C-alpha positions as CSV (number, residue, x, y, z in Angstrom):
1,M,-12.7,31.5,32.1
2,D,-10.2,29.1,30.4
3,D,-13.1,27.0,28.9
4,L,-14.4,30.1,27.4
5,L,-11.4,31.2,25.9
6,K,-10.6,27.8,24.7
7,T,-14.4,27.6,23.2
8,L,-14.0,31.0,21.5
9,Q,-10.6,29.9,19.8
10,D,-12.0,26.7,18.8
11,Q,-14.8,28.8,17.2
12,A,-12.1,31.2,15.6
13,G,-10.4,28.1,14.1
14,M,-13.8,26.8,12.6
15,I,-14.4,30.1,11.3
16,R,-11.1,30.0,9.4
17,E,-12.3,26.8,8.1
18,L,-15.5,28.3,6.9
19,I,-13.4,31.1,5.0
20,R,-11.1,28.6,3.3
21,S,-14.2,26.8,2.2
22,A,-15.9,29.8,1.1
23,E,-13.0,30.8,-0.9
24,D,-13.2,27.3,-2.5
25,Q,-16.4,27.7,-3.2
26,Q,-16.0,31.3,-4.9
27,E,-13.3,29.3,-7.0
28,A,-15.9,26.6,-7.8
29,L,-18.7,29.1,-8.7
30,V,-15.9,31.2,-11.2
31,H,-15.1,27.9,-13.0
32,L,-18.5,26.6,-12.9
33,R,-17.2,23.1,-11.0
34,A,-20.7,21.7,-9.9
35,D,-19.3,18.7,-8.4
36,D,-16.7,20.5,-6.4
37,L,-19.7,22.8,-5.1
38,E,-21.6,19.9,-3.7
39,K,-18.4,18.6,-1.8
40,I,-17.9,22.2,-0.4
41,T,-21.5,22.5,0.7
42,H,-21.3,19.2,2.3
43,R,-18.2,20.2,4.1
44,Q,-19.8,23.5,5.4
45,T,-23.3,21.9,6.5
46,E,-20.6,19.7,8.6
47,L,-18.7,22.9,9.9
48,L,-21.9,25.0,10.7
49,L,-23.5,21.9,12.9
50,L,-20.0,21.9,14.7
51,M,-20.3,25.5,15.3
52,Q,-23.9,25.3,16.7
53,Q,-22.4,22.7,19.3
54,K,-19.4,24.9,20.1
55,E,-22.2,27.8,20.5
56,R,-24.2,25.7,22.7
57,L,-21.1,24.9,24.7
58,R,-20.2,29.0,25.2
59,W,-24.0,29.5,26.3
60,H,-23.4,26.9,28.9
61,I,-20.0,28.4,29.9
62,V,-21.2,31.7,30.1
63,H,-24.1,30.7,32.2
64,S,-22.4,28.1,34.7
65,D,-18.9,30.3,34.9
66,L,-19.8,33.5,34.5
67,G,-23.1,33.6,36.2
68,V,-25.3,35.1,33.3
69,N,-29.1,34.2,33.5
70,K,-29.6,31.0,31.1
71,Q,-32.1,32.8,29.2
72,D,-29.7,35.8,28.5
73,A,-26.7,33.6,27.9
74,P,-27.1,33.1,24.1
75,R,-27.7,37.0,23.6
76,A,-24.8,37.8,26.0
77,T,-22.0,39.3,23.7
78,L,-18.1,39.1,24.4
79,S,-17.9,43.2,24.3
80,E,-20.9,43.1,27.2
81,L,-18.9,40.6,29.1
82,L,-15.6,42.2,28.9
83,T,-17.1,45.1,30.9
84,T,-17.6,42.4,33.8
85,M,-13.7,41.3,33.3
86,Q,-10.5,42.3,35.3
87,E,-8.0,44.2,33.3
88,Y,-5.9,41.1,32.1
89,E,-8.7,39.4,31.3
90,Q,-10.0,42.2,29.3
91,E,-6.9,42.4,27.4
92,M,-6.9,38.3,26.7
93,Y,-10.5,38.1,25.4
94,G,-10.4,41.6,23.9
95,S,-7.9,40.4,21.2
96,V,-9.8,37.1,20.7
97,R,-12.8,39.7,19.9
98,N,-11.2,41.3,17.8
99,E,-9.8,38.3,15.9
100,L,-13.5,37.0,15.7
101,A,-15.0,40.2,14.3
102,A,-12.3,40.2,11.5
103,L,-13.0,36.8,10.7
104,L,-16.8,37.0,10.6
105,A,-16.2,40.4,8.2
106,R,-14.2,38.3,5.8
107,L,-16.8,35.4,6.0
108,Q,-19.4,37.8,5.5
109,Q,-17.9,39.4,2.6
110,L,-17.0,36.1,0.9
111,N,-20.5,34.8,1.4
112,N,-21.9,38.1,-0.3
113,T,-19.7,37.5,-3.2
114,N,-20.5,33.8,-3.5
115,R,-24.5,34.8,-3.1
116,L,-23.7,37.1,-6.2
117,L,-22.1,34.6,-8.4
118,A,-24.4,31.9,-7.7
119,Q,-27.1,34.4,-8.8
120,R,-25.3,35.3,-12.0
121,A,-24.7,31.4,-12.9
122,R,-28.4,30.6,-12.4
123,N,-29.7,33.8,-14.4
124,S,-27.3,32.8,-17.1
125,T,-28.4,29.4,-17.3
126,S,-31.9,30.5,-17.4
127,H,-31.1,32.8,-20.4
128,I,-29.7,30.0,-22.0
129,L,-32.4,27.8,-21.5
130,D,-35.0,30.8,-22.9
131,F,-33.0,30.9,-25.7
132,M,-33.1,27.4,-26.6
133,R,-36.8,27.4,-25.8
134,D,-37.5,30.5,-27.9
135,N,-35.5,29.4,-30.7
136,V,-36.2,25.9,-31.9
137,S,-33.4,25.8,-34.2
138,V,-29.7,26.4,-33.4
139,C,-27.1,26.6,-36.3
140,N,-30.0,25.1,-38.6
141,V,-30.2,22.0,-36.4
142,Q,-33.7,21.4,-34.8
143,V,-33.8,21.5,-31.2
């Protein structure tokens, strides 16, 4: 059980780092800093790969330590697992579950906002290019 708790806490730490990265991404999108966006995206990709490894480890622990069927382990939620635990374990894991839920909600909110900001930046660039293409001169200078 300690392995599962440690894995979940590690995942919470990675999600916190993804949140910081999404906040940096939002700042870069607002200020149109493309070079920062590239670095941030690279770091997010690395974090997501690490998260996948941790998630596979969690599946393995759920299967081997908690006896959940190997095919069902990836779908087993912490809420479901809590029902099979003793009361002191439910308290310990319940707080981790609540923290993970709050972190994931925050990350989802940031991702939605960043998606909207990126879409607006894309649309603005598209409108500028359309304007330039439709108007062959700007300030009496041929384009």
